[in-house]
N, C-alpha and C positions, 0 to 999 in steps of 0.2 A: 570230709571231716565231721559229718553231722550224724553219724550213726555207728552202731557196733554190729559185728557179725560173729556168730559162733562157728564151730567146726562145720565142714561140709555136711549137708544133710540135716543139720540141727535147725530147729525153728528159730526164726529171727526174734531177738530180744532187744527192744529199744533200750538205749542207755538213758540213765537219769540225767537231768540237766547238769548236775554236778560232774558226773562222769564225762559227759560230752564237752563241758567247758575245760576239764582237765586234759582231755585228748587234744583239743584245739590249742590249749596253752602249750602243751609239750611240742606239738607240731611246729608252732610258731617259734619257740625257743630253739629247736633243732635247726630250723631254717635260718634263723639269725646267726647261729654258730657257723653254718655252712656258707652263707652268703655275705656275712658282715652287716654293717649298718644298713638298715632298710627303712623305707617310709611306710605309712599306713597302707597306701595304695599298693605298694609292692608286696607287703605281707598278705593283703587280701588276694592279690593275683596268685601268689605261691600256695596259699592254703585253700583257695576257692571260697573264701568267706567274703561277704559283702563288706563294703567300706565301713558302714556303721558298726558292724559286728567286729571287724578288725580293730576299729578305734576303741571299742569297749574292751576288747581283749588286751590291747596294749596298755590301756589305762589300768586295768586290773593287775597286769604284770608289773607295771611301774609302782603301784601301791604296795605290792608284795616285795618290792626291792629286787626283782629279777631282771628288769630292763631299765635302762637309763636313756634319756635323750642325749644325742651327741651330734650337734651341728645340724646343718641343713643341706639339701641336695643342691647342686649347681648345674649350670649348662642349659637351663630352660628359661624361657621368658617368664617374668613375674616372680613373686616371692618363692623362695626355695621351700620344699617340703621338709618338715621335721623328720629327722632320722632317729632310729632307735637301735640299740645294740644290747646284747646280754650284759648285765652288770658284772664286770670282772671280779668285783669284791664280794659277790654273793656267796662265794665258797672257794676254798683252796684245797688242793690235793698235793701229796708229796710222794716221792719215789726214792728208793735207795738201790744202788748197784754195788753188791758186795763181792770183793775178790780177796785173795790172801794178802795182798799188799796195800789195799786202799778201799775206802768206802766213798762212793760218789753219792751226793744227795742233791735233790732239786725240789723246788716248790713251784707249782703252777697255779695261776688263777683259773676261774671257771671257763674262760675262753680257750684255755690251753697254752697261754703265753707263760713261759718260764720267767719267774720273778726273782728267784734266788737260787744260787748254786754254791756247793761247798765240797771240797775234797779232803778227806781225813786219811792220812797215811797210817798204815798199821803194820805190825810185824809179820813177816812171812814164816816165822818159826813158831812162835807162841804169842798169844795176845799180849800187847803191852798195856792193855786196859781191858776190863771185862767186856764181853760182847754187848751187854745191855748198854754200857757206856759208849761203846762204838756207835750203836744205833742212835742213842739220844744226842751224843755230841755231834755226829754228822748232821742229823736233822736240825739241831739247834743252830749249827753253822749256816745252813741254807736259810733258815728262818731269819737269822740276824741279817743276812744279806738282803732279804726281802723286806725287812722292817716289820716282821710279824711275830706274834706269840704262838706257842704250841696250840692254844685253844682255837686258833683260826683254821687249823687244818682238820678237815673232816675225815680223811682217810689216808693211810700210809700203805704203800705196797713195796715190799722188800724183795729184790731179786738176788738169788744166790745160785752158785753152782749146785748140782744135785737137786734134791727135792725133799721137802718135809713129808714123811710118810703119814698120811691122814689117819692110819690105824694106831700109830704110836706117838706121833708128834716129834719124832726124832729125824734129824737130817741124814739122808742116805746118799750114796754115790758121790761123796765129796770129802774124802779123807784129808785132802789138801787144804781145807778151810779150818784153821785152828780155832778152837774155842766154841764152835757152833754146834757141837755134839753133846752139850751139857743137858742132862735131864732137867725138865722144867724150864728150859730157856724161853719157850714161847709164853708161858705164864708170867715170867719175870719181865719180859718186854711189855706185855699187855698191862701189867701193873704200873709200869714206869711212864706210860703215855696215855693221854686222855682220849685219843681217837682210835677207831678200829684199825688193826694192823693185819695185813694179809701177806702171805709169802708165796713166791712163785719161782719156778726154775728160770734161770737167766736166759736160756735160749728160747723158752716159751715166750718170754717177754719180747725178745727180738721179733718173733712171729707176730705178736700183737702189734708191734710198731709197724711192721711191713704190711699187715692187713689193714690197719687204720690209715697209714700215711704213705706207704711205699708200693713196692712191686706187686703185692698180693691184694691190692684194693679190688673189690668186686669178685673175689674168688672165695668160694666156700670150702674147697678141698685142696689143700696143698701141703707139701713137705718143705720145711726149711732146713737146709744143711748149714751148720756153723763150723768154722775152723779158724781158731785164733790160738789162745793158750791151750785150749782143749778142743776136741772134736765132738760135736753133739748135734742133735736134731730136734725139731719140733713138728708135731702133727696136728693139723687143723682139719677136722672132718665135720661136714655139715655146718660149717661156720663157727665151730667151737673147738677149743683146745682139747685134745685127747691126752689126758695125763696118765692113765693107767691105774691099776689097783694100788700100787705103792708110790705113785708119783713118778715112776721111772720110765714112762713111755718117752722115746726119743733119746735115751742114753746110748746112742749108736756107737760111741767110742768103744764099748765093750763087745761089739758085734764080731763074732768069728768070721774071718774072711780068708780066701786063698791068698797065698803069697807071704804069710807070716806064720811063725810057730804058733800052735794052739796055746793061748794064755789061759791058765787055770787060776782059780781063786781071784777072779778079776776085781772084786771089791777090795780085797787086801792090796792087790797090786795097783789099784786105782787106774787101771789101763786095760785095754783089750786089743783084739786083732786089728780092728779098723783104725784105732788110735795109733798103733804101732806101724801100720802100713802108710797112713796118709796124714797123720797129725803133724803139728809143727816141728816136733822134735825129730821126725824122720827126714825132713827135707834137706838140711845141710849135708847129711851123709849121702843122700841120693844125688845131690848136685855134684859132690866131689867124685862119686862113682862114675858119673857121666862126663867128667872132664871139665866141669866149671871151675875156673881157676880163682876167681875173685870172691870166694865165699866170705862174707863179712863176719865179724864177731859181735856179740852182744846178747841180750835176752832172746830166747829161742823164738818166740812168736814174732818179734820184730825182724830177726834175721830171716825167718821163713818168708814173711811178707815181702821183704826186700828182694829175695831171690825170685819169688814168683813175679813180682812187678818187673824186674829187669828182664826176665825170660819172656814175658808178654810183649815187652817193647822191642826185643831183639829182632823178631820177625823172621830173619834168615835162618837157614839150616846151620846147625852147629851145636855145641854143648848146651847152650841155653834152651834152644828149641827142643832138643832131646829130653832135657829135664822137664820142660813144661808138658810134653807129650806123656812122659812116664807118670808124672803127677796126676794128669787127667785120667789115665788108665786106673791108677790106684783109687782115685775118688769114685770113678764109675763102678769099680768092683763092689764097693760097699753100697752105693746108691742102687745098684741092680737088685739087691735083696729087698730094699725098702719099697721100690716101685713095683716089684713083682707081687708083693703082698698087698700093698695099699692101692695101687693103680691111681695115683693122684692126678689131678688136672694140671698141676704146676709144681715145679721145684724151684725154690728161691735159694740162691747161693749167697751166703753172708759170712761176715768175719773177715779180718784183714788178709788171711791166707787164701781167701777165695776172691774177694772183691779186688785185690791188687792185680789179679790176673785179667780182670775185665772181660771184654768180648773174646779175645783169643783163647783164654782158658775155658770160658763158657762153651764156645763152639767145639772145642776138643772133647769136653766132657759129654756134650750132647751127642757127638758122633760115636764115642765109645759106648755110651749107654744104649744107643740104638742097636749096637752089636750084641750087648750082653743081656738085655731085658726085652720081653715081648711087648710090654706097655711102652708108650712113647709120650711121656709128659713133656711139656715145654719147660725149658730151663731159662731162668732169668737171673740177672745179678741184682742183689738187694739194692734198694734205693734210700735206705736210712743208714748212712755210714757213720754218722757222728753220735757216739754214745747210744747205740740202739737199745741196749738193755735198760738204761735209765729212761730213755724215751718211752719204751714199752711199759715200764713201771708207772710212769706218769699217766699214760693213756689208760691203763687199767684202773688206776685210782680215780682218774677223772670220770670214767664211765659210771662207776658206782656213786661218786659224789653228785654227778648231774642227775642220776636217777632219784637220789634223795632230795636234792635242792629243788628240782623241777616238778616234784609231785605236788600239785596244787589241789588235789582231791581231798586232802585232809582238812 
């Protein structure tokens, strides 16, 4: 932690004292986030700094309001050592998960702890309030639950189906999201809120959550396949999200696949071959075709997830097993195209219509994929099942907020 290095082959350039202090400060703050409350001695051990230097560092961070003392260590003879942790109130970040029928909002403190949540129901046909009000009302609801004002939030990340085209600022691939296609929408939201606002595809945010907190931790190249109300994907290459030229990378529901009629004008139909083959709306009919008698009624995604869960639990041969096998084949058919092009290290299965199948469904897809594709990525079930889009939005907002708050070089 005591020097800087340039690219391979470049001459070594020593850092200035200010830069070196900032590097050590950031390392200590990241370690406190990772390990929780720690003593001066522990921080010194983790950073490689001497105890006096670690003491100076912690004093500096405390003066800046970035760390706070929190109790003492126990379990050793003599007085306990003073413990320090990242100051949760040094900054807040917010996330929104937008769907046609509701907006979920949450606020997290700098440690990542969620301090306020709110659900705003919305109309599925046309907005019952302007989109700007949907955003501000949902955010304000979460802030009220946290006891905070808008000015406390340093960054907001909004997750939506589809993606905002960076060349036009217009939402694409999400005709089913009423009100979000208005020209100038992004500027209107920016004018209504005091913090920077970023927009991200909802499935991309699930990948962020899995990479930071779940099944893809430690993996720089992976594909995430999502199946819930819609079927989509996210691509992480070299540790970074790959969004594509118009933000549409991962819109795999539009992928032409064998086994369904060729869908034309896919953006108008808001569907495509893979969605028609393996999306939630296809599963009740598939179950009936294979002799499943107890197909429930209700919202399509919920029914599909119930069918997959029951089939995974059935175990024995019969209609439920045949349904699960046929579903796995359909999923592997689309996945084969993705892995043949990308050759990823890992495929994460997420969304209720996949996670409800658990290990039985994962194993069937893995076996089918081995038959259909030359590359052999490992398949795993996602580990962030609770509101993963919202969790990913918070993680994305927190990363940028921490970069800003933790920068002590200024």
